[in-house]
C-alpha positions in Angstrom: 98.7 85.1 72.9 100.3 83.8 76.0 98.9 80.9 77.9 99.6 82.5 81.2 98.7 86.2 81.8 101.0 88.9 83.2 99.6 89.9 86.6 99.9 93.3 88.3 98.4 94.2 91.7 98.0 97.8 92.9 96.8 97.7 96.5 96.2 100.8 98.5 94.9 100.8 102.1 94.3 97.0 102.1 92.7 96.5 98.7 93.2 97.4 95.0 93.1 96.7 91.3 94.4 93.6 89.7 95.2 93.5 86.0 95.7 90.3 84.0 96.9 90.6 80.4 97.4 87.8 77.9 98.6 90.2 75.1 100.0 93.6 74.7 97.4 96.4 73.9 95.5 98.0 72.4 92.4 96.6 74.2 89.5 98.7 73.0 86.2 98.8 74.8 85.7 96.8 77.9 83.0 94.2 78.6 81.3 94.1 81.9 81.0 90.6 83.5 77.7 88.9 84.2 79.2 88.0 87.6 82.0 89.7 89.6 83.3 93.2 89.8 85.6 94.2 87.0 86.0 94.4 83.2 87.2 92.1 80.4 88.8 92.9 77.0 88.2 90.5 74.1 89.2 90.4 70.4 86.7 90.1 67.5 87.0 86.3 67.7 86.1 86.3 71.5 89.6 85.5 72.6 90.6 87.1 75.9 93.1 90.0 75.8 92.9 91.1 79.4 90.8 91.6 82.5 90.7 93.9 85.5 89.4 93.0 89.0 88.4 96.3 90.6 88.5 95.7 94.3 90.6 92.9 95.6 91.6 92.5 99.3 95.4 92.6 99.7 95.6 90.1 102.7 93.6 87.3 101.2 90.9 87.1 98.5 89.3 84.9 95.9 87.4 86.4 93.0 85.9 85.3 89.7 84.7 87.2 86.7 82.1 85.4 84.4 81.4 86.9 81.0 78.4 86.4 78.7 80.5 84.5 76.2 81.2 81.8 78.8 84.8 82.9 79.6 85.6 83.0 83.3 88.7 83.9 85.2 89.4 83.4 88.9 92.2 84.9 90.9 93.5 84.0 94.4 95.5 86.5 96.5 97.6 85.8 99.6 99.6 88.5 101.4 99.5 90.9 98.5 100.6 88.3 95.8 98.7 86.6 93.0 99.1 83.0 93.9 96.7 81.3 91.5 94.9 82.1 88.2 92.3 79.8 86.6 90.4 80.3 83.4 87.5 78.7 81.5 87.5 79.3 77.8 84.7 81.1 76.0 82.0 79.1 74.3 82.6 78.2 70.6 80.5 80.2 68.1 78.6 78.0 65.6 
């Protein structure tokens, strides 16, 4: 798994979908976040595979997805480009 994800942004009419992937597929079923508007994909050991942010403003936006397992990812957009990505790892399972 890569430390830094591959980012793709697909804006149309001022907003769009952002995908961040740490590994190549397959991704399986998505997990809805507790907070934020998107979906996450995790392996059986709760490691992140990828996320999608569903509606991101092209000009400027900051969004965060927070998942039940404690993993969070934040993305910052300026002028149609991903300028920053921050993550918080999932909680350890006992």
